[in-house]
C-alpha positions as CSV (number, residue, x, y, z in Angstrom):
1,M,-44.2,8.9,40.1
2,A,-45.7,5.6,39.3
3,I,-48.2,4.4,41.9
4,P,-48.1,0.6,42.5
5,A,-51.4,-1.2,42.8
6,A,-52.7,-2.3,46.2
7,E,-51.5,-5.8,46.9
8,R,-52.4,-8.1,49.7
9,K,-51.6,-11.8,49.3
10,F,-52.2,-14.7,51.6
11,Y,-50.8,-18.2,51.1
12,G,-51.5,-21.0,53.6
13,V,-51.3,-24.7,54.1
14,E,-53.5,-26.3,56.8
15,F,-53.3,-29.7,58.3
16,V,-56.4,-30.9,60.2
17,V,-57.1,-34.1,62.1
18,K,-60.6,-34.6,63.6
19,S,-62.5,-37.5,65.0
20,R,-65.6,-38.4,66.8
21,I,-64.0,-40.8,69.1
22,S,-67.3,-42.0,70.5
23,N,-70.8,-40.7,70.8
24,Q,-69.7,-38.6,73.8
25,V,-66.2,-37.4,72.7
26,W,-65.2,-35.2,69.7
27,A,-61.7,-33.7,69.1
28,Q,-59.9,-31.7,66.4
29,F,-56.3,-30.6,66.0
30,S,-55.1,-28.2,63.3
31,Y,-51.8,-26.6,62.2
32,L,-51.7,-23.7,59.8
33,W,-48.6,-22.4,58.1
34,S,-49.3,-19.1,56.3
35,H,-47.7,-15.9,54.9
36,L,-49.6,-12.6,54.5
37,Y,-47.6,-10.0,52.6
38,G,-48.0,-7.1,50.2
39,N,-48.2,-3.3,50.4
40,Y,-51.8,-2.8,51.7
41,N,-53.2,-4.0,55.0
42,G,-56.8,-3.7,53.8
43,E,-59.6,-1.2,54.1
44,A,-59.0,-1.1,57.9
45,S,-55.5,0.2,58.3
46,I,-54.1,-1.2,61.6
47,G,-50.4,-1.6,60.8
48,E,-48.9,1.3,62.9
49,F,-51.5,1.5,65.6
50,A,-51.0,-1.6,67.8
51,Y,-53.6,-1.1,70.5
52,P,-57.3,-1.8,70.9
53,G,-59.4,0.5,68.7
54,G,-56.3,1.9,67.0
55,G,-55.8,2.6,63.4
56,Q,-58.2,3.9,60.7
57,T,-61.0,1.4,60.8
58,D,-63.5,3.4,58.7
59,P,-63.4,1.3,55.5
60,G,-61.6,2.8,52.5
61,I,-60.4,5.9,54.4
62,N,-56.7,5.6,55.4
63,A,-53.5,7.4,54.7
64,D,-51.7,4.6,52.7
65,Y,-51.8,6.6,49.4
66,D,-51.8,10.1,50.7
67,Y,-48.1,10.8,49.8
68,P,-45.8,9.0,47.4
69,L,-43.2,8.6,50.2
70,F,-45.8,6.5,52.1
71,L,-45.3,3.8,49.4
72,K,-41.5,3.7,50.1
73,N,-40.8,0.5,52.1
74,A,-44.5,-0.3,52.0
75,Y,-44.0,-3.9,50.6
76,G,-43.3,-6.7,53.1
77,N,-44.9,-8.8,55.8
78,L,-48.3,-7.3,56.7
79,A,-49.6,-6.5,60.2
80,L,-51.6,-9.7,60.6
81,D,-49.0,-12.1,59.2
82,R,-48.6,-15.2,61.5
83,R,-46.4,-18.0,60.1
84,H,-47.5,-20.8,62.6
85,Q,-50.8,-21.5,64.3
86,F,-51.7,-24.6,66.3
87,R,-55.2,-25.2,67.6
88,L,-56.9,-27.9,69.7
89,D,-60.6,-28.2,70.2
90,G,-62.6,-30.9,71.9
91,A,-66.0,-31.7,73.6
92,Y,-67.2,-34.4,76.0
93,S,-70.9,-35.0,76.6
94,M,-71.4,-36.8,79.9
95,P,-74.3,-39.3,80.4
96,F,-76.1,-37.1,83.0
97,G,-76.4,-34.1,80.6
98,L,-73.2,-32.1,81.3
99,T,-71.2,-31.1,78.3
100,V,-67.6,-29.8,78.7
101,A,-65.6,-28.2,75.8
102,L,-62.0,-26.9,75.5
103,G,-60.3,-24.6,73.0
104,A,-56.6,-23.9,73.0
105,H,-54.2,-22.2,70.6
106,L,-50.5,-21.5,70.2
107,R,-49.4,-19.1,67.5
108,S,-46.4,-17.1,66.4
109,G,-46.2,-13.3,66.8
110,T,-47.0,-10.7,64.2
111,P,-44.4,-8.6,62.6
112,L,-43.2,-5.1,63.7
113,S,-42.3,-2.1,61.6
114,E,-40.6,1.3,62.2
115,Y,-42.4,4.6,61.6
116,G,-40.8,8.0,61.5
117,Y,-42.0,11.6,61.7
118,F,-43.2,12.8,58.3
119,N,-44.8,16.2,58.8
120,S,-47.0,18.1,61.2
121,G,-50.2,16.8,59.7
122,Y,-49.4,13.2,59.9
123,G,-46.7,12.8,62.6
124,A,-45.3,9.3,62.1
125,E,-48.4,7.9,60.4
126,G,-47.7,6.2,57.1
127,Y,-44.0,6.9,56.7
128,Q,-42.1,3.6,57.1
129,V,-38.4,3.8,57.8
130,V,-37.6,0.2,56.9
131,P,-39.6,-2.3,54.8
132,T,-42.9,-3.1,56.5
133,G,-42.8,-6.0,58.9
134,S,-39.0,-6.2,59.0
135,A,-38.3,-4.8,62.4
136,G,-38.7,-8.0,64.4
137,R,-41.7,-9.9,65.7
138,L,-43.9,-10.0,68.7
139,P,-43.5,-13.2,70.9
140,W,-45.5,-16.3,70.5
141,N,-48.8,-16.3,72.4
142,Y,-51.1,-19.0,73.6
143,D,-54.5,-19.4,75.2
144,F,-56.6,-22.0,77.0
145,N,-60.4,-21.9,77.3
146,L,-63.0,-24.2,78.9
147,S,-66.7,-24.1,78.8
148,A,-69.5,-26.3,80.4
149,S,-73.2,-26.4,79.8
150,Y,-76.0,-28.4,81.5
151,Q,-79.5,-28.7,80.3
152,I,-82.6,-28.9,82.5
153,R,-85.8,-29.9,80.8
154,F,-89.2,-28.9,81.9
155,S,-92.6,-29.4,80.3
156,G,-92.1,-27.9,76.8
157,M,-89.1,-25.9,77.8
158,T,-85.3,-26.4,78.2
159,A,-83.1,-24.2,80.4
160,T,-79.3,-24.4,79.7
161,L,-76.9,-23.3,82.4
162,I,-73.6,-22.1,80.9
163,L,-70.1,-21.6,82.5
164,Q,-67.3,-20.2,80.3
165,G,-63.7,-19.5,81.2
166,N,-61.4,-17.6,78.8
167,N,-57.6,-17.4,79.2
168,L,-57.7,-19.6,82.3
169,L,-53.9,-19.6,82.6
170,N,-54.1,-15.8,82.9
171,N,-51.2,-15.2,80.6
172,Q,-51.3,-11.6,79.4
173,E,-49.3,-11.8,76.2
174,V,-47.8,-8.8,74.4
175,L,-50.0,-8.0,71.4
176,G,-48.6,-4.6,70.4
177,R,-45.6,-2.3,70.8
178,N,-45.1,1.4,70.0
179,Q,-43.6,1.5,66.5
180,D,-43.1,5.3,66.1
181,C,-39.4,6.0,66.6
182,T,-39.5,9.8,66.1
183,L,-42.2,12.4,66.9
184,A,-40.6,15.5,65.6
185,P,-38.4,16.5,62.5
186,P,-34.8,15.5,62.6
187,S,-32.2,18.3,62.5
188,T,-31.8,17.9,58.8
189,G,-35.5,18.7,58.3
190,N,-36.0,15.5,56.2
191,P,-37.9,12.4,57.3
192,V,-35.8,10.0,59.4
193,T,-34.0,7.2,57.5
194,N,-32.6,5.3,60.4
195,C,-34.3,4.8,63.8
196,S,-31.0,3.8,65.3
197,V,-29.4,7.2,64.4
198,V,-31.7,10.2,65.3
199,T,-29.8,13.4,64.6
200,N,-32.2,15.6,66.6
201,P,-32.3,14.3,70.3
202,T,-35.7,16.0,70.9
203,A,-37.2,14.1,67.9
204,A,-36.7,10.7,69.5
205,N,-39.9,9.0,70.9
206,P,-39.2,7.9,74.5
207,D,-42.0,5.4,74.3
208,Y,-40.6,3.7,71.1
209,G,-40.7,-0.1,71.6
210,L,-42.8,0.0,74.8
211,V,-45.8,-2.4,75.1
212,T,-49.1,-0.8,74.0
213,W,-51.4,-3.8,74.2
214,R,-51.7,-7.0,76.1
215,S,-54.2,-9.8,75.8
216,P,-57.0,-9.6,78.4
217,G,-56.6,-11.5,81.7
218,R,-58.7,-14.4,82.9
219,I,-62.4,-14.0,82.3
220,V,-65.1,-16.3,83.8
221,K,-68.8,-15.9,82.6
222,F,-72.0,-17.4,83.9
223,G,-75.1,-17.5,81.9
224,A,-78.4,-19.2,81.2
225,R,-80.5,-19.8,78.0
226,V,-84.1,-20.8,77.8
227,S,-85.7,-22.4,74.7
228,F,-89.2,-23.5,74.1
């Protein structure tokens, strides 16, 4: 059968407003609309494995072209597609040497797919039941970060004390769900064609759709840097 070329297309339009409001205050706001689609997630294949460290991250070695049936339904919204991304950054330098900075983002969720059991060697890896990225989306997620630094100058040396807080609102957003709807062959012996109708009850994956990955909780870091 004809093998389609690998295709990964990204289109985006970004709107940016930034200003140095004064010698002490700087701010930037941006909005990005984008669309990432095609039939190939890239050299690191992370589409099915939605959890930290999941997927085949050794470059150039993945299962995307191992079987012709893996190319069926392979074209669509890719795993890292986000249509809307808002971001706000700012910094304020106080007269007595303390600098405070913020970073916040709000972005739409990534697309979900459906994978079905293919054979004993691959399980559900690579076989897409519906067009990739067409099984819904993860929820929107947001983050709010603050940092502060203070310089102490000595003779020929500067010590900078650093305080950094990530995800200060402690919102642990859903970043991944189990996308494998079957773990064993259906009763017909052929790959599943509809995750809503599984003919072999023992083939259904009881964890299908469950959360596999959340954003980390609140993190606060203290540090120091010395330069001379």
